N, C-alpha and C positions, 0 to 999 in steps of 0.2 A: 247547274248546270249553268252555262253560257245565255240561254236565253233570260237566266234569272238575274242574271250580274249587269250590276250600270257606270259607266264607268265615264271621267270627266274629259271634254274634249277640247275647251274653250273657258277663257278666264277674260275679266273685264271689271276693272273698278276705276271710281272716282273718288279721292277722299283728300284728307286736307294733307296726306305727304306726297304722294303721286296721282298725275291723270291716266295710268295704265299698270295691266300687270306687273309687265317687267317693269315698271319704274318701282311699284310699289315693293315688289322685290328686294330690288336694292336700297330704300329708304329702312326697310325695318331691317336687313341686314348692317345698316348703318347707326340704327338704331334714333332714329331722326324724330324728331319731336313737333307735331304740325300745330299743337295745340297753342294759341297767342290771342293776339285782341280778336274782339266779334267785333264787325265793323258792313255787316248786312242787313242790323238792323241796331237804334241806339240802345244802349245798355245804360245808361248815365243814373236811369232809378234803379237800377237793382246791387246786390250787393256784390258779386262779384261781374266782369267784363270778359273774361277769355273762352274761348273753343275751339275745336278743333274745326273751322272753319275750312271750306273748300274757296280760295279766296280767288277772286277773279274769276268766277266761273261763267262761263259764256258760253249755253248748249247749243250755238250755229258756230263757234270753232272748232267742237267735238263732232257735230252730226250732220251728215252730208247737206247739201241742199238742196236736193229732190224731197227730204222728205221736209215735212211743215210743223213749226214750231207752234201753232196755233192752238191754242186752250193748252199750251203747256205750262206746267208749272217748275218751279225750279225741283222739286223732286221727281218728273216727270223728265228733266231733261237729262238729270245726272242718272236715274234708271234706262234710259235710252242711249245715250254714250255708253254704256258700259256693256249693253245685250248690243248693241255695235260691232263694241271691239272684240265681245266674248264669240260672235260668232262671226266677226272676221277672224280669230285665233282659230276657230275650230274649222274652216275653210269651209262653213255654212252659210257666207251672208247672201251669195249669188247660189241657188238653188232650184230643181223645177218645180213648177206650180203642184204638183203630187204629192212633194216631201211638204211642202208650206202647209196644203191643207192638212197635213197630220201634229206639225209641230205645236208643241202645248206652250202653257206661258204661266207661270205659277210665281208672283213676285208679291212678298212680305213690307209690310208699311207702316207707319203711324200717321206721323201728322199730316202726309202728303201735302195737298196745296194750302196749307194753311198760312205760308207764308204770304202769298196773295189773296188768300180770303181778308186775312188781316188790310193789307191796303184795300182793300173792296171798302171792307166796313168802315176804313177811317175816312177814305170819299163820301162814304153812304149820311157817315155825319157829320161831315164838311159841307152837304149839299149838292157832289159833285156825284153825276149821274147816276141819280134815285133810281129813275127808271129803268135803269141795265145792272140794277144790283143783284136782282134774283138770280139771272143768267149768269152772268161772273160768278157770284156762287158756286152754279153746278155746275160749273167751264172746272173746278180746281178741286173737284172731289177727292178726300181723302184716299180712293182704294183707285185713281184713275192710271196709276203709273202700267198695270199688267194690260188694263183698255189701250194704252196708247202706244205701246212698245208690238201689240196683236195688231192694232189696225192700221196704223204707220206700216208697219214690214207683213202683212197680211198672211199671219199665221193663223191657222184656224183650227186649231187643235183645243184641248182643254184647256180653260182660262180662268184661273185661281186667285184672291188677294187673301192672305191672312195679313192679321190685327190681333197678335197675340201680344203688343208691346215687344219688351225686349225680343223674345224671341221669334219674332217672324220671321225673320232672315234665316233660322236654321228650322223651322216647321216647312217652308216653301221648300229647302233641300230636301228635306224624310220626304214631304207627298210628290214632290217629283220624282224621284226616284219610288216610290208606289206606284205611280200613275206609269211609269214605264215598265214595273215589274207584270205590272198587269194587262199588260200590250193595250194601254190605253193611247199611250204616244209613241213613238221612236227614240223621239229628242226634246227634249223640254228647257227650254229659258226660264230656267229660277234662279230667283235672289232676293234683296230687299234694298231700300232706299229711301233714305230721312233726311230731310232738310231743317237747318236751323230756324229756327221761329220765336217770335215774341212770347206767345204761349207757353208753349213748352221750359221755354227759359226761365221767366216770370214762374211757372208751375215747382223748376224743379230748387230755386232760391229762395220761394218759399216751402219749401220744404227742408232749407238748410243743407242742401245735400247737394252741395257744389264745392269746389275744391278755389278758393280766390284765384289760385297761381295756376298751378295742373297738376292734376291727379296722381296721386304715388301710391301705385295698389299694393295690397300687402304691408305696407308700411307702417310702423306703429303709429309714427303721426301722419297718417294721410287723412285729408279731412271733408272726402267727396269725392265725387267725378266731375269730370271734365266732359260737358256735353260734346258732340261733335254731330258733323252728317258725312250724308256720302252715297256711294250705292256698291254693291258687289254680286255681280251676273256669275254663274258658272253655268255650262252647257253639258243636261247629262244624256248620256243616249244609248240603248241598248247594246253591249257589248258584239254582238253579231252585225248591228246594224253599222258599229264603227270598224267592224275588222270589212266587210264589205266595200265600205268604200274607203278603206287603207287610210284612215282618220289618226292622226298622233294620237296618244294616250295619256294625261296628264295625272291620274290616279284610279280611284274605285269611290264610290260610297255604297261602305259595308254594309250599314246598319242605323238607325238612331232611336233615338226612347223619349217619351212624353210622361210628363206627371206633371202634380198639383200638389203644391203646400195642402190647400184646404188650411188656411193658416191666417192670413190677413191682407187686405187690400195691397198694400206696399211694402212693408216689412216681412222678410223673408223669414221661413221655420228657421230659428236661431243653431237650431242641431245639425241642419242640413240634409234630410230626411226626405225631401222631394227631391234635392240636388242628387242626392246617391240614387235615387231610386228611379232618377232618369236616367241617369251614367250607366246602372246595371242592366237597367232596359236595352239601352244600345249597344251594349258587350251584346247579350244573349242574342239580340237583333242581328245582330253582325256573325255572330258563331264566334265571337275573339274572348278570349280568356282574360286577366286583368293583367296577367306576368304578360302578355306582350304588348301591351301600350309601349311605345316609346317617348310620348310627347303627351305632355293634355294642353292648352290652348284655352286659357281658363277664362270665364266671364270676367273676373277682376276687374272689379267698378271701381276702387277704391273708396267706398263705404266701407262706414267700419262694423255693419252689421253683416252684407257681404262676404267680404274675403272672409270672414272668420269662420262664417257661414259653409261657402263653398271649398275652407282646408279641411274642416271637421268632414263634409260632404266627401271631399275627394279618401280624406283616413277612412274612413266607415267602408266604401267599396274596396281599397286597395289595404287597408292593411299597412302592416312595416313595410309593403313594396314602393309606399306611396312617398318614403324620403329617400328613393331612388330612382324618382321618375321626375323631370324635368317638366314644372309649369311657368308657363308667362302668360301674361295679359298685355298680347296689342293696344288695348286700350291705352296703355299708357304712352302711348305714339300719335293715336288719332282720334282719341276722345270715345266716350261714348253714342254711340251710332243710333243705336234706339233701334226701332226696328228695323237697319240694316245690317244691325251689328253681326248677326250672327251669318251672313251671307258674305260678308267683306272679310270676317273671320275664319269663314269656310276656304275663301281665295286664300288667305297668309294660310292655313294651314295645307294646302293643296301644295303653296312656294315652297312651305319647307319641303316637304317629301320631295318633290322634284330636286330643289337645290340644294338637298342638302343641310340644312342648321335651324336650330330654333332661337326663334326672333329673341328679344333682351325685354326683360318690366324694366324699363327706364323708369328712371327720378329714383330709386329702391336706397336709401339710405341708412334706414335702423332697424331692424329684426324688432317684428313684434313677435313674442310667446306662443300668441295664440293664429299667429300663420308662421309655422317654422315647417316649412318645405323648400324645396331648392326653387327658385323663382327666375335663377336666371340673370342675376341681376349684374351680371359682370358685361354683358354685352353680347352679341350675338357668336352661337357657339357651334361650330362643324359638330354635326351629328345622322348618322345613315338611318333614317326615318321611314318603319315600315306600317307601321298602326298610328295615328295621330285621333287624339278625342277632342272635340273641339265644343264647349261648356255655352250655355245659353240660358239664362234666368233669367225672369221676367217678373214685371207688377203683378200679381195674381194668385204670385206662385206659379207662373205657367214656365215651366223649364221644359228645357229640349236640349237633348245630345246628340252630337252625330259625328259616328267613325268614318274615317277616309283611308285608305290603304295605298300603300305602292301595286301599282299595277304588275300583275304577273302573269304569266299565260296558265301556270299551275292553278291560277284559281284563288291568287294571293294568302297573303300569311296568316294564316288566320287559325294561331295556333289558341 
């Protein structure tokens, strides 16, 4: 039924290879690598020094001057920039007050304002601004990005923050879709944001989970992930509302699935049981058969455990057909953006449908017998995509899979 369909009418992103969705498409198609030296803080005490940094990011250059940047962290600024782009893309930036009072905001995150909190704490230890330390800490809450977007743009509908580690951005998309289907909002600004910060960088280095050069998803010689940063925002809208205002439609959110590994705080279930369950639930929710999936945007972190687990999970869901489905990891280009990953990869999935191509897995050189699927290692591949499955698997076994579809008037290719 039309009132139950949720479509995508706007896209926005900031990441290490692009400052906009159109630029992101071109960079993905070219297989551009955004992983290089980290400059936003000193990495000299760490074993690695690279990441997917948004180089020379300045929120003021991307956010109109009428919007205050007061108390906005790096994460808030990237989220706000991506939200403004997505709303402008959807022709919803200048809208009547009535609609603004109904529009929702759902943002996934992780470290939030930690980069700024680290600076406050350093000043505190040095005896600089001790009296204002508490208020400065409070200004950079980990869950502030949804607040900043809602308050600056005057959006008064449902507002929620998800913090389920690396699946946060995907969870935001799924929940936003639910809000629209339950008639709690006609339009929802959803996505995720994540900054590079010392705490995260040190933690993953302590786990020895970071590649000292650049990540190599699904490669036999992979040594770990590359941390990244950025934001991705999608505008989800009830189809009836989008039709009424004559909106351009990029695609459709057909369904999503959630599961828990119930296995370990950081390590995934090696057999991929939780991942497979999330994928099956997403397909069931979307009314899509495994045979209909044209492309899988993999979680693909390039850690030894994750990549082999995800490969097993895909095989468990798709059987022999798993070998015929193109699978790729866009993290090979932008790094692992943690709380923003599912959202940025959602943008990539929609761009793949719109522009009829499959982003490549770059840096892959040596096949791994345990990771033996079609990982699109030869460069971007032309493809007419109807159904894309996007995977996000997080610490704590927080798994989310989202199904995106090409929009059709007949109700979508739910074969």
